[in-house]
N, C-alpha and C positions, 0 to 999 in steps of 0.2 A: 254503301258507296261513304253515308254519310261519317263513320269513325276513319276510312281512308285518306280520307281533306281532312279532317281533322289532325291526323296522325302528323298527314305533310305540313301544317300550319304549326303542329309543336315543334318539329323539327328544323322548321324553316328557322323559325323564333330566336329556338336555343341555338342556332347555329351564329345567327348574326348579333345575339345577343353575348356572347362570349366575345372577352376582350383578350384572348389570348390566342387567337386562331390566328394561326401562322404554318406555313408547309413544313413539312420535316421533309430533312435531306440525307443525303445519306453522310455529307461531310463532317455533316455537324452529331457531337453523340449527344444521346439521347439524356438529363438523369430525372426522367420521372421516375417516384417515389413507388414500391411495392401496395399493395394494399388489396384490400378483400370488401367487397361492400351483400352484405344484406340486403336483399331485398322482400318487401312486400309490394306484391301483383296482384291487381283488379284486373279482368279481363270481362270485358261488353260481350257475353252469350245470353242466349234464354236465362240461362242457369245461373246467372252468376259468379263467375266464379273469382278465387279467391286464392293466390300460392304463394310460395316464396320461391327466391333463385338467389343463388350464390353467384357470384362473380369473382373473379381472382382478375390481377392482372399483371403483368413487368413485372415476373417475377425471373426469368431466363433472361439472363444480358445478352445472352447473342438475338433476342428478337424484343428488345425492351418496348415497341409499341403495342404489341399483340397481349392479347386476352384470354379469357375462356370463362365461360358461364354451364350450370344447368338449374333448371329451375321445374316444378313439380303444382300445377294449378288442381282446383276442385268444385264444383258446384252443388250447391245445394237440391234435391229431389223440385221435381216439379211436378202437375198431373197430365198427363194428357190424356186426348178424345180417347177413347174409345166405343161403341155401340153396348149402349145398355144392354144387358143387369153387369160387365165386364167394368171392370176397374184398368188402372195403369197410374204408371212415374217415368221417370225418365233423369239420368243421371249425366254429366260429364267430367272430364278428366281430359286434362293435358302434360305431356312432357317436353319443356324445353331445354333444348341445348344448341350452338354454336360457340364461336368467335368474338372477339371485339377487338376493333382496331383504335389504337387514341390519334387523335388528332392534335391535343395539348394533353397538359395536366388532367384538365378538369373537361375533355370536351371528348368523347367518343362514340362511334358508333357500333353500331354490332346486328350479326345476323346468321344464323341457323336453323338448323328442323326443326319440327314441332312433331308431336305423334298426336291427335286429335280424337279420341275416344267417346263417342256418345252410345250411352246403354238405355234401352229401351225393356221393362219388366209388364207386362201384360194379363190380365187373365180375364176368361168369359164367366168368373162366380156358377158356372154349373159343375154340381157337384152330385156326383156316384150317388144311393139314394142305400150308403152302406155307412153306420153304426163309426161316426169320430170321424170320418172322409172330408178334406179339405181341398180348396178348389189350387187347382193345375198353375201357379207364375211360369211363364215363359220368357226367357229371355234373350231378346238379339243386340248382341255389339256388333258395333262398324265401327274399325280405325284408320283415319283421314291422315293419309303422312301430308306436310304442307311445309313454308316455309316461312321466318319470320324476319323481320329489318326493321330497325331505329336505332335511339339517339338517345345517350344518357349525356350525365353536366354533374359535376359537383360542386358546390358552392357550400360557403359558412365552414371551412375546416374539415369537412362531413360526413353533409347530409349529401343525398345520392336522388334525383329525379330523373325516369323514364319515360318512352313513348316507344313505343312501336305500334304493329301491324300481322298481323297472324291469316298468313290464305287460308288455312284447314279448318278454322273456326269464321275465317272472315271478322274480326274482331280486333278490336283495340284492346292494345294491352298498354297500362300507366303502372309504375314503377314509384315505387320511393322504399328510402331507405340509411342506411348510412353505413359507414366503411369503417375496418378493424384495420 
């Protein structure tokens, strides 16, 4: 829950600090510059996931306010508790994809779907009395679909920061990158 309130606070502060925040109207033609952002993401889960996101925006003149993104994140292995003499470890992965809407040239909000994959690998380390026998590892994989929402802000002509929240991993998403 702490990450949720942190995400809300960062989102509101970015909106408040945007110097060009203005309402988009249909009579006014948008002159947004098309761009593609390459972002490095940190997702605050137990395995501390890191990932990459590609976000494109303003390439369709009929929908100049809209963009889209896709991202993938992975976490390092970490040990889990299993009864002795067993062993176990877990891994986490996440796919992210969705749409973004630009409030200004530099400020946009995004939202989309995520699939969070949690994988546990365990063994009881009991080996049959056969020469060359190995312990049997069992894999349990769980996929949870969720939603995410957040905000991205471009500053200093090309650097992008973002903050969001994911419901499937119940984690904050922090992004840094640049536009191409």
